[in-house]
C-alpha positions as CSV (number, residue, x, y, z in Angstrom):
1,X,0.1,0.1,0.1
2,X,1.4,3.5,-1.0
3,X,0.4,6.4,1.6
4,X,0.4,9.7,0.0
5,X,1.8,12.7,1.9
6,X,-1.3,14.6,3.6
7,X,-1.5,17.2,6.3
8,X,-3.1,15.9,8.8
9,X,-5.6,19.0,8.5
10,X,-6.5,17.7,5.2
11,X,-7.5,14.1,6.5
12,X,-9.6,15.6,9.3
13,X,-11.4,17.7,7.1
14,X,-12.2,14.9,4.6
15,X,-13.7,12.6,7.6
16,X,-15.8,15.8,8.8
17,X,-17.1,16.3,5.0
18,X,-18.2,12.5,5.2
19,X,-20.1,12.9,8.2
20,X,-22.2,16.1,6.9
21,X,-22.4,14.4,3.7
22,X,-23.9,11.1,4.8
23,X,-27.5,12.2,6.1
24,X,-27.9,14.7,3.5
25,X,-27.2,11.5,1.5
26,X,-29.8,9.8,2.8
27,X,-32.2,12.5,2.7
28,X,-31.7,12.5,-0.9
29,X,-32.0,9.3,-1.1
30,X,-35.8,9.5,0.6
31,X,-36.7,12.2,-1.7
32,X,-35.4,10.5,-4.6
33,X,-36.7,7.3,-4.0
34,X,-39.5,7.3,-2.0
35,X,-40.4,3.3,-2.8
36,X,-37.5,2.8,-0.4
37,X,-39.7,4.4,2.6
38,X,-38.6,6.9,5.6
39,X,-35.3,7.6,6.5
40,X,-33.0,4.9,8.4
41,X,-33.2,5.3,12.5
42,X,-31.2,7.7,14.4
43,X,-28.6,4.7,14.9
44,X,-28.5,3.5,11.4
45,X,-27.8,7.2,10.5
46,X,-24.6,7.4,12.7
47,X,-23.4,4.2,11.8
48,X,-23.5,5.3,8.0
49,X,-22.1,8.7,8.7
50,X,-19.2,7.2,11.0
51,X,-18.7,5.1,8.4
52,X,-18.4,7.7,5.8
53,X,-15.8,9.7,7.5
54,X,-13.5,6.9,7.9
55,X,-13.7,5.9,4.3
56,X,-13.3,9.7,3.3
57,X,-10.1,9.8,5.5
58,X,-8.6,6.4,4.4
59,X,-9.5,7.1,0.8
60,X,-7.7,11.0,1.1
61,X,-4.9,9.2,2.5
62,X,-4.2,6.7,0.1
63,X,-4.1,8.8,-3.1
64,X,-4.0,12.7,-1.6
65,X,-5.4,15.8,-3.2
66,X,-4.9,14.4,-6.8
67,X,-7.9,15.3,-9.4
68,X,-9.2,11.7,-9.1
69,X,-10.1,12.1,-5.3
70,X,-13.7,13.5,-5.8
71,X,-14.5,10.6,-8.1
72,X,-13.3,7.8,-4.8
73,X,-15.4,10.2,-2.4
74,X,-18.1,9.7,-4.2
75,X,-17.9,6.0,-4.5
76,X,-17.5,6.4,-0.4
77,X,-20.6,8.2,-0.5
78,X,-22.5,6.1,-2.9
79,X,-20.9,2.8,-1.4
80,X,-22.4,2.9,2.0
81,X,-25.6,4.3,0.8
82,X,-26.1,1.3,-1.3
83,X,-24.9,-1.0,1.6
84,X,-27.3,0.4,4.2
85,X,-30.2,-0.3,1.2
86,X,-29.3,-3.4,0.0
87,X,-29.1,-5.0,3.7
88,X,-32.4,-4.0,4.9
89,X,-34.3,-4.1,1.6
90,X,-32.3,-6.7,-0.5
91,X,-32.2,-4.0,-3.4
92,X,-29.8,-2.0,-5.0
93,X,-31.9,1.1,-6.9
94,X,-30.9,1.3,-10.6
95,X,-30.6,5.3,-9.9
96,X,-28.1,5.3,-7.4
97,X,-26.0,2.2,-9.6
98,X,-26.1,4.3,-12.3
99,X,-25.2,7.6,-11.1
100,X,-22.1,6.0,-9.7
101,X,-21.7,5.0,-12.9
102,X,-22.0,8.3,-14.9
103,X,-20.8,10.3,-12.2
104,X,-18.0,8.4,-11.8
105,X,-16.5,8.0,-15.0
106,X,-17.1,11.3,-15.4
107,X,-15.1,12.4,-12.6
108,X,-12.1,9.9,-13.8
109,X,-12.2,11.4,-16.9
110,X,-11.3,15.2,-15.7
111,X,-7.9,14.6,-15.1
112,X,-7.4,12.5,-18.6
113,X,-8.7,15.5,-20.1
114,X,-6.6,18.1,-18.5
115,X,-3.7,16.1,-19.3
116,X,-4.2,14.4,-22.8
117,X,-3.7,11.1,-20.9
118,X,-6.8,8.7,-22.3
119,X,-5.1,5.5,-21.6
120,X,-6.7,5.3,-18.0
121,X,-10.0,6.0,-18.6
122,X,-10.2,3.6,-22.1
123,X,-9.1,0.9,-19.3
124,X,-11.9,2.3,-17.0
125,X,-14.5,1.9,-19.8
126,X,-13.5,-1.5,-20.5
127,X,-13.0,-2.7,-17.1
128,X,-16.7,-1.4,-16.3
129,X,-17.8,-3.6,-19.8
130,X,-15.3,-6.3,-18.4
131,X,-16.9,-6.8,-15.1
132,X,-20.4,-6.2,-16.2
133,X,-20.2,-9.3,-18.2
134,X,-18.8,-11.3,-15.7
135,X,-21.1,-11.1,-13.4
136,X,-23.9,-11.3,-15.9
137,X,-22.6,-14.7,-17.0
138,X,-22.2,-15.6,-13.0
139,X,-25.9,-14.3,-12.5
140,X,-27.0,-16.4,-15.5
141,X,-25.7,-19.5,-13.9
142,X,-26.4,-19.3,-10.5
143,X,-29.6,-16.9,-10.5
144,X,-30.1,-17.6,-6.8
145,X,-26.6,-16.5,-5.2
146,X,-26.3,-13.4,-7.6
147,X,-28.8,-11.3,-8.3
148,X,-29.0,-8.5,-11.7
149,X,-28.6,-5.8,-9.4
150,X,-25.0,-7.3,-8.0
151,X,-24.8,-7.2,-12.0
152,X,-25.3,-3.9,-12.8
153,X,-23.4,-2.6,-10.0
154,X,-20.3,-4.7,-11.3
155,X,-20.5,-1.9,-14.3
156,X,-19.4,0.8,-11.7
157,X,-17.0,-0.9,-9.9
158,X,-15.1,-2.2,-12.4
159,X,-14.7,1.2,-14.0
160,X,-13.2,2.3,-10.7
161,X,-11.1,-0.7,-10.4
162,X,-9.7,-0.7,-14.3
163,X,-9.4,2.9,-13.7
164,X,-6.8,2.2,-11.6
165,X,-5.0,-1.4,-13.4
166,X,-5.9,-4.6,-15.0
167,X,-4.9,-6.5,-11.7
168,X,-6.7,-4.0,-9.4
169,X,-9.8,-4.8,-11.5
170,X,-8.4,-8.8,-11.7
171,X,-8.4,-8.6,-7.7
172,X,-11.3,-6.5,-6.9
173,X,-14.0,-8.4,-9.2
174,X,-12.7,-12.2,-8.0
175,X,-12.7,-10.7,-3.9
176,X,-16.4,-9.1,-4.4
177,X,-17.1,-12.8,-5.1
178,X,-15.1,-14.6,-2.8
179,X,-16.6,-12.1,-0.3
180,X,-19.9,-12.4,-1.0
181,X,-20.0,-16.4,-0.7
182,X,-18.4,-16.1,2.6
183,X,-21.2,-13.3,3.5
184,X,-23.6,-15.9,2.6
185,X,-21.8,-19.0,4.7
186,X,-22.2,-16.6,7.6
187,X,-25.7,-15.4,7.0
188,X,-26.5,-19.5,6.7
189,X,-24.8,-19.9,10.0
190,X,-26.5,-17.2,12.0
191,X,-29.7,-18.5,10.3
192,X,-28.7,-22.0,12.2
193,X,-28.9,-23.5,8.7
194,X,-32.3,-22.3,7.4
195,X,-31.6,-20.6,4.3
196,X,-32.6,-17.0,3.9
197,X,-34.6,-15.7,0.4
198,X,-32.2,-13.7,-0.3
199,X,-28.8,-12.5,0.5
200,X,-26.8,-9.3,0.1
201,X,-24.4,-9.4,-2.3
202,X,-23.8,-5.7,-3.2
203,X,-22.1,-4.8,0.4
204,X,-19.2,-7.2,-0.1
205,X,-18.7,-6.6,-3.5
206,X,-18.6,-2.7,-2.7
207,X,-16.0,-3.6,0.6
208,X,-13.7,-5.9,-1.7
209,X,-13.1,-2.7,-4.2
210,X,-12.4,-0.4,-1.8
211,X,-10.3,-3.0,0.2
212,X,-8.3,-3.5,-3.4
213,X,-8.3,0.8,-3.6
214,X,-7.2,0.9,-0.3
215,X,-4.4,-1.5,0.2
216,X,-3.3,-2.3,-3.4
217,X,-0.3,-1.0,-4.2
């Protein structure tokens, strides 16, 4: 893992930004997608805010103040919200997944437009297509294990991982599938062998992708 040299005040500022943006994101989700129900409980909101703040700080520490940082912070913000929704409702809303795909790709493309270096952007696009089709095949083979929401989520994650490199795409995609399987086993054990109707796979995919971004050099 390569850590950027960042002033501690910037790290703290990033963490505070995550704490503030998290409840604003939940309010926006509640207004944009009323079918998901009311705002989450206070305990849930505090948890998501804390996790978002930590992720903002870690990503800023990992990458430093670079043009791509807003894209990574957007990923962290929406990853927490998507994980919360998937764990509670077993649903990955198309609107949020599409927002992550479109806005993330746009934000990652800005540095390339400035420096005229488009190789990373092309790799990001190919990464999104590749991971989408890999998960689509897995979803068709095992529809009970991977839902179409997970297949769609693979596209923006492939964009982010592909932007960083082919090895990040491979490790992030593979670990997402493995982590999802381990999470399913854990749920089965906690439910005393009684198979649940659905198991949220999205949080494992998001955690694996963020983990690779933070730890892989």
